[in-house]
N, C-alpha and C positions, 0 to 999 in steps of 0.2 A: 504492499500502497504506500504510498507517499502522502509525504505529513502535508498535516491537518485536513483529512476524512475522516468519517468516524463512522466506523463500522459496528452490527449487527453479530457480535459472540454467536447469537444462537440460531443464528440464519446457518454455523459453519455449521452446525453438532446434528449429523441424526437421530434417530434415537428409535430404540428397539420398544416393539410393543410394552404397554404396563411399566413403563421405566421414569423415574423425575427426574431434572438438571439442573441442576445448582452448580452457579458462576464461584471462584475465589479467583484473586489477586495471589496468593502462596498455595505452594502444595503441604505444610503444614498448614494453614487454614482449610483445607479441602480435606487433610485426613483427619481433623477432628470437626471435620462440620460446622466450624465457626465462623463468624466474620464472614458468609455470604455475600455478593456485591449486591447493590439495593438495585444496578440496570446491566444488562447487558448491552448498552452500547458505548461505545469505548472508543476515546480518541488519544492513541498514546500519540507520546514524539519522538518516544527514542524504542527501540527495538527494546518487546515486552513481552514474559509469558503472560498467560493466564491459565489456568487450571478448571474443568469442571467434571462435579461429580454425578456421577451417575446411578439412581438407585431406583433398584428395581423393587415390584407392590413384596416381596419376602425378604427385603432387606438386606439385600447383599451388592454392592456396588464397588465402582472402579472411578481412578481417574485417570484423566489424558488432559496431557498436558496441548492449549494453544500458542502456537509463537504465532505472532505478529513482525514484524522486521518491516521498518520505517525506511522507504527508501527516500532521499533528497528530490527537492522539486529540480528537474531539468533548469541551467543556466540559459532562459533567449535573448536574441539579439533581435537589435529593431534591427528592422529589413523595410529598407527606400525600397519603392517600386515607383519606375516612371512612367506611365504610357501617354504615345500626343498624339494633338489632333490633329491628324491629316488633311481634312478637309475643309481643317479652320472654321467650325460651326458652334463650337462653344461644344461640342460632345463625344462623350468618341466612349465603343463599349472595354471592357476589359472581365477578363473570368479569372475572380482570381486561384479559381481549384487550379490552375497549371501555377503557382505559385503557393499553396501549401505545404508541401511538403522544408518548400525553404521559410515559410513563415513559420513552423512548428518546429523549424530545426529537427523535421524528422523523428518527429514524435507524434507520430499519427495519433497514439491515445487521449494526450492532452484534450484535447477540442479544438477551436482557432476561437478567441474572441477579437473581432476587427472593431479600431475603432476608425472613422476614414473622414481626414481633415481636407476640408476644401482649401486648396492656393492658386 
């Protein structure tokens, strides 16, 4: 995940029938079944381990680790794109898709937010 993203831990876990899950910040808390997280929405800023304790109706439990790796946001540089008005009518058509890879510096998964200034 990239820095400044929120994830839902429960969406990462598939439960067996007749089991419940609690989420913890430490393995020790999961073992003790103490201090369960009040929310499964997390926004870590560094690589972080979370622990899920799944308990069956019979009272048996397992503890699994969810390790979240936080990747730095890519550094993007401003891109200058020039389009000439060949017929001098004050209008020109430009397809920004042809420059998309240059605009997002090869990070197609980022999405592109454009701000267009008239100059």
